[in-house]
C-alpha positions as a Markdown table, in Angstrom:
| # | Residue | x | y | z |
|---|---|---|---|---|
| 1 | Met | 149.2 | 53.6 | 118.5 |
| 2 | Ala | 145.2 | 53.2 | 118.5 |
| 3 | Leu | 143.6 | 51.0 | 119.5 |
| 4 | Leu | 140.9 | 49.5 | 118.0 |
| 5 | Arg | 138.2 | 47.2 | 120.2 |
| 6 | Phe | 136.3 | 43.8 | 118.4 |
| 7 | Phe | 133.1 | 44.1 | 120.5 |
| 8 | Val | 132.9 | 40.2 | 121.2 |
| 9 | Pro | 130.6 | 38.5 | 124.2 |
| 10 | Gly | 132.7 | 38.4 | 126.8 |
| 11 | Val | 136.2 | 39.5 | 125.5 |
| 12 | Phe | 137.9 | 42.0 | 123.7 |
| 13 | Leu | 139.6 | 41.7 | 120.4 |
| 14 | Ala | 142.2 | 44.1 | 119.5 |
| 15 | Leu | 143.5 | 45.0 | 116.6 |
| 16 | Leu | 147.0 | 48.0 | 116.5 |
| 17 | Ile | 146.9 | 50.6 | 113.8 |
| 18 | Ser | 148.5 | 54.2 | 113.1 |
| 19 | Val | 146.8 | 57.0 | 113.8 |
| 20 | Ala | 147.8 | 60.5 | 113.2 |
| 21 | Pro | 148.8 | 62.3 | 116.2 |
| 22 | Leu | 146.2 | 63.4 | 119.5 |
| 23 | Ser | 148.9 | 65.8 | 120.9 |
| 24 | Ala | 146.1 | 68.9 | 119.0 |
| 25 | Gln | 143.9 | 68.4 | 121.0 |
| 26 | Asn | 145.7 | 67.6 | 124.6 |
| 27 | Glu | 147.8 | 70.6 | 123.9 |
| 28 | Ser | 144.5 | 72.9 | 123.1 |
| 29 | Asp | 143.2 | 71.2 | 126.2 |
| 30 | Ser | 143.7 | 73.5 | 129.2 |
| 31 | Glu | 142.9 | 71.2 | 132.0 |
| 32 | Thr | 145.7 | 68.8 | 132.5 |
| 33 | Tyr | 144.5 | 65.6 | 135.0 |
| 34 | Val | 146.0 | 65.9 | 138.5 |
| 35 | Pro | 145.9 | 62.7 | 140.3 |
| 36 | Pro | 144.7 | 62.6 | 144.1 |
| 37 | Ala | 147.3 | 63.2 | 146.8 |
| 38 | Gly | 148.3 | 60.1 | 149.2 |
| 39 | Gly | 147.9 | 57.4 | 147.4 |
| 40 | Pro | 148.4 | 56.3 | 143.8 |
| 41 | Pro | 147.6 | 57.5 | 140.7 |
| 42 | Pro | 144.1 | 55.7 | 140.0 |
| 43 | Val | 145.0 | 53.6 | 136.5 |
| 44 | Ala | 143.0 | 56.2 | 134.0 |
| 45 | Pro | 141.8 | 59.8 | 134.7 |
| 46 | Pro | 138.0 | 59.9 | 135.2 |
| 47 | Leu | 136.1 | 59.9 | 132.4 |
| 48 | Lys | 134.6 | 63.7 | 131.4 |
| 49 | Lys | 132.1 | 64.1 | 130.8 |
| 50 | Gly | 130.6 | 64.7 | 127.0 |
| 51 | Ser | 133.6 | 62.0 | 126.1 |
| 52 | Pro | 133.5 | 60.0 | 123.7 |
| 53 | Leu | 133.0 | 57.2 | 126.4 |
| 54 | Asp | 131.5 | 59.2 | 129.2 |
| 55 | His | 128.0 | 57.1 | 128.4 |
| 56 | Leu | 129.9 | 53.3 | 128.8 |
| 57 | Ala | 129.8 | 54.8 | 132.6 |
| 58 | Asn | 127.5 | 57.3 | 133.3 |
| 59 | Asp | 123.8 | 55.9 | 131.2 |
| 60 | Pro | 121.0 | 53.6 | 133.1 |
| 61 | Lys | 121.1 | 50.8 | 131.9 |
| 62 | Gln | 118.1 | 49.3 | 130.7 |
| 63 | Glu | 116.7 | 45.6 | 130.9 |
| 64 | Thr | 115.6 | 45.1 | 127.1 |
| 65 | Pro | 116.8 | 47.5 | 124.2 |
| 66 | Thr | 114.4 | 50.3 | 122.8 |
| 67 | Pro | 113.0 | 50.0 | 119.6 |
| 68 | Gly | 113.8 | 53.2 | 117.4 |
| 69 | Tyr | 117.0 | 53.8 | 119.2 |
| 70 | Lys | 119.2 | 54.8 | 116.7 |
| 71 | Glu | 123.1 | 55.8 | 117.4 |
| 72 | Gly | 126.3 | 56.7 | 115.7 |
| 73 | Asp | 125.8 | 57.6 | 111.6 |
| 74 | Thr | 121.8 | 56.5 | 110.5 |
| 75 | Lys | 122.1 | 58.1 | 107.8 |
| 76 | Gly | 121.3 | 56.3 | 104.5 |
| 77 | Asp | 119.6 | 54.1 | 102.5 |
| 78 | Asp | 122.3 | 51.2 | 102.1 |
| 79 | Tyr | 122.2 | 49.8 | 105.5 |
| 80 | Trp | 123.0 | 46.4 | 106.7 |
| 81 | Ile | 120.2 | 43.7 | 109.0 |
| 82 | Gly | 122.0 | 42.2 | 111.9 |
| 83 | His | 120.6 | 39.9 | 114.5 |
| 84 | Arg | 121.8 | 39.9 | 117.6 |
| 85 | Phe | 122.5 | 35.9 | 119.0 |
| 86 | Ile | 124.7 | 34.2 | 121.4 |
| 87 | Asp | 127.4 | 30.9 | 120.4 |
| 88 | Thr | 126.3 | 28.1 | 122.5 |
| 89 | Gln | 129.5 | 26.5 | 121.6 |
| 90 | Gly | 130.8 | 29.2 | 123.8 |
| 91 | Gly | 132.5 | 31.3 | 120.6 |
| 92 | Glu | 132.7 | 34.9 | 120.5 |
| 93 | Gly | 130.6 | 36.5 | 118.1 |
| 94 | Trp | 128.2 | 38.9 | 118.1 |
| 95 | Gly | 125.3 | 37.6 | 115.2 |
| 96 | Trp | 124.5 | 37.8 | 112.4 |
| 97 | Ile | 124.3 | 40.8 | 110.3 |
| 98 | Lys | 122.8 | 40.2 | 105.7 |
| 99 | Lys | 122.6 | 43.5 | 103.5 |
| 100 | Asn | 118.7 | 44.5 | 103.3 |
| 101 | Gly | 116.5 | 43.1 | 101.6 |
| 102 | Ala | 118.8 | 39.9 | 101.7 |
| 103 | Gly | 117.7 | 36.2 | 102.8 |
| 104 | Trp | 118.7 | 34.9 | 106.3 |
| 105 | Gly | 120.5 | 32.6 | 103.9 |
| 106 | Ser | 123.2 | 35.4 | 103.1 |
| 107 | Ala | 123.9 | 36.2 | 106.0 |
| 108 | Lys | 127.9 | 36.0 | 108.0 |
| 109 | Trp | 128.5 | 35.3 | 111.2 |
| 110 | Ile | 130.6 | 38.3 | 112.6 |
| 111 | Ala | 132.8 | 39.1 | 115.3 |
| 112 | Leu | 131.3 | 43.6 | 116.0 |
| 113 | Gln | 133.7 | 46.8 | 115.6 |
| 114 | Glu | 132.9 | 49.9 | 117.7 |
| 115 | Thr | 134.0 | 52.4 | 116.6 |
| 116 | Leu | 134.2 | 54.8 | 119.6 |
| 117 | Gly | 133.1 | 58.5 | 120.2 |
| 118 | Leu | 129.8 | 57.2 | 117.2 |
| 119 | Ala | 128.7 | 53.9 | 117.7 |
| 120 | Val | 129.3 | 50.6 | 120.7 |
| 121 | Ala | 127.7 | 46.9 | 120.6 |
| 122 | Pro | 124.1 | 47.5 | 121.5 |
| 123 | His | 124.6 | 45.4 | 124.3 |
| 124 | Arg | 126.3 | 48.1 | 126.2 |
| 125 | Lys | 122.9 | 49.6 | 127.3 |
| 126 | Leu | 121.5 | 47.0 | 128.8 |
| 127 | Leu | 122.1 | 45.2 | 132.5 |
| 128 | Lys | 122.8 | 42.1 | 130.5 |
| 129 | Ala | 125.0 | 41.8 | 128.3 |
| 130 | Asp | 122.9 | 38.7 | 126.5 |
| 131 | Ala | 119.6 | 40.4 | 127.0 |
| 132 | Asp | 118.8 | 41.6 | 123.6 |
| 133 | Thr | 119.1 | 37.6 | 122.6 |
| 134 | Asp | 117.6 | 36.9 | 118.6 |
| 135 | Trp | 116.9 | 41.2 | 118.2 |
| 136 | Glu | 117.4 | 42.8 | 114.9 |
| 137 | Tyr | 118.9 | 45.9 | 114.1 |
| 138 | Lys | 119.9 | 48.2 | 111.5 |
| 139 | Phe | 123.7 | 48.4 | 110.9 |
| 140 | Trp | 125.0 | 51.3 | 109.2 |
| 141 | Gly | 129.1 | 50.5 | 108.5 |
| 142 | His | 131.0 | 47.4 | 106.6 |
| 143 | Phe | 133.0 | 44.8 | 106.0 |
| 144 | Ala | 136.9 | 45.3 | 107.3 |
| 145 | Pro | 139.3 | 44.1 | 105.1 |
| 146 | Tyr | 140.4 | 41.7 | 108.1 |
| 147 | Lys | 139.7 | 39.3 | 110.3 |
| 148 | Ala | 139.4 | 38.9 | 113.7 |
| 149 | Tyr | 140.5 | 35.7 | 115.6 |
| 150 | Asp | 138.7 | 33.9 | 117.9 |
| 151 | Pro | 140.9 | 32.2 | 120.4 |
| 152 | His | 138.1 | 30.6 | 122.5 |
| 153 | Leu | 137.1 | 28.2 | 119.2 |
| 154 | Asp | 140.8 | 29.1 | 116.9 |
| 155 | Glu | 138.5 | 30.5 | 113.7 |
| 156 | Gln | 138.1 | 33.4 | 112.0 |
| 157 | Leu | 135.5 | 35.6 | 112.1 |
| 158 | Pro | 134.9 | 38.4 | 109.4 |
| 159 | Val | 135.2 | 41.9 | 110.8 |
| 160 | Phe | 131.8 | 44.6 | 110.7 |
| 161 | Val | 132.7 | 47.8 | 111.6 |
| 162 | Leu | 129.9 | 49.7 | 113.3 |
| 163 | Gln | 129.6 | 52.8 | 112.7 |
| 164 | Gly | 125.3 | 53.8 | 113.8 |
| 165 | Tyr | 122.4 | 51.8 | 114.1 |
| 166 | Glu | 118.9 | 52.0 | 114.7 |
| 167 | Val | 116.5 | 49.2 | 117.1 |
| 168 | Ile | 114.1 | 47.3 | 114.9 |
| 169 | Gly | 113.0 | 44.7 | 117.7 |
| 170 | Leu | 113.1 | 41.7 | 119.1 |
| 171 | Ala | 112.2 | 39.1 | 116.2 |
| 172 | Tyr | 111.8 | 35.4 | 115.2 |
| 173 | Pro | 115.1 | 33.0 | 116.4 |
| 174 | Leu | 116.8 | 31.9 | 113.0 |
| 175 | Asn | 117.8 | 28.7 | 111.8 |
| 176 | Asn | 121.0 | 29.5 | 110.5 |
| 177 | Lys | 123.9 | 27.5 | 111.9 |
| 178 | Val | 126.3 | 29.4 | 114.1 |
| 179 | Gly | 129.6 | 30.3 | 113.7 |
| 180 | Pro | 131.9 | 30.9 | 110.2 |
| 181 | Pro | 130.8 | 28.1 | 107.2 |
| 182 | Asp | 134.4 | 26.1 | 107.6 |
| 183 | Arg | 133.2 | 25.8 | 111.9 |
| 184 | Ile | 134.3 | 22.5 | 113.1 |
| 185 | Gln | 132.4 | 20.5 | 115.9 |
| 186 | His | 134.2 | 20.1 | 118.6 |
| 187 | Arg | 134.1 | 18.5 | 121.6 |
| 188 | Ala | 135.7 | 18.9 | 125.0 |
| 189 | Ser | 138.5 | 16.5 | 126.1 |
| 190 | Gly | 138.4 | 15.6 | 129.6 |
| 191 | Ala | 141.6 | 17.2 | 130.4 |
| 192 | Ser | 141.2 | 21.3 | 131.0 |
| 193 | Ser | 144.4 | 24.3 | 130.4 |
| 194 | Arg | 146.0 | 25.6 | 133.1 |
| 195 | Asn | 143.9 | 28.4 | 131.8 |
| 196 | Asn | 140.9 | 26.4 | 133.1 |
| 197 | Arg | 140.1 | 26.3 | 129.5 |
| 198 | Pro | 138.8 | 22.5 | 128.3 |
| 199 | Ile | 141.1 | 21.2 | 124.9 |
| 200 | Leu | 139.4 | 20.9 | 121.9 |
| 201 | Ser | 139.8 | 17.4 | 121.2 |
| 202 | Asp | 138.2 | 16.5 | 117.2 |
| 203 | Pro | 135.2 | 14.0 | 117.5 |
| 204 | Gly | 135.7 | 10.9 | 117.9 |
| 205 | Val | 139.1 | 11.1 | 118.8 |
| 206 | Asp | 139.5 | 10.1 | 122.6 |
């Protein structure tokens, strides 16, 4: 089983799917990690240079994205335009995405699924996760046949599988509605749950 991760600010939404075994790769690797003696083993072996996740830990972080920077599979003229935004209601969506050439009225509020080893959410290269708010990107990839569940607002989001991106630059804020079309505007009640998250109630209900 392999774990696919969806990026949403602050948390990962995970989906388990069956994939081909990776034993052949492990057998061909003559270097076997041995934990240091005299203490408990680490949760995971340290990242090796050149591994699919190496850049997440070792690349220098930037304050803002670099226009023109590309990552992953960016071939072909069939791409999407993504506009990054942080949900002020605490939802876990990444932002809006629309087909290249279409208007922003057709854009969808999405969860972003990263493809580890190929392309991860652009904010991972930044010092702050919200430092690319209102930045726009060219996205290569496709919509998944499933949706991601956002527990913060009890809603489901379309999932865009990211396979490559190019940084366009900072853009004007959009007037688009944040969230999926069926989002209900909640307000927090006076009570809180055990994990300090507010219990959401419908408007007008005490």
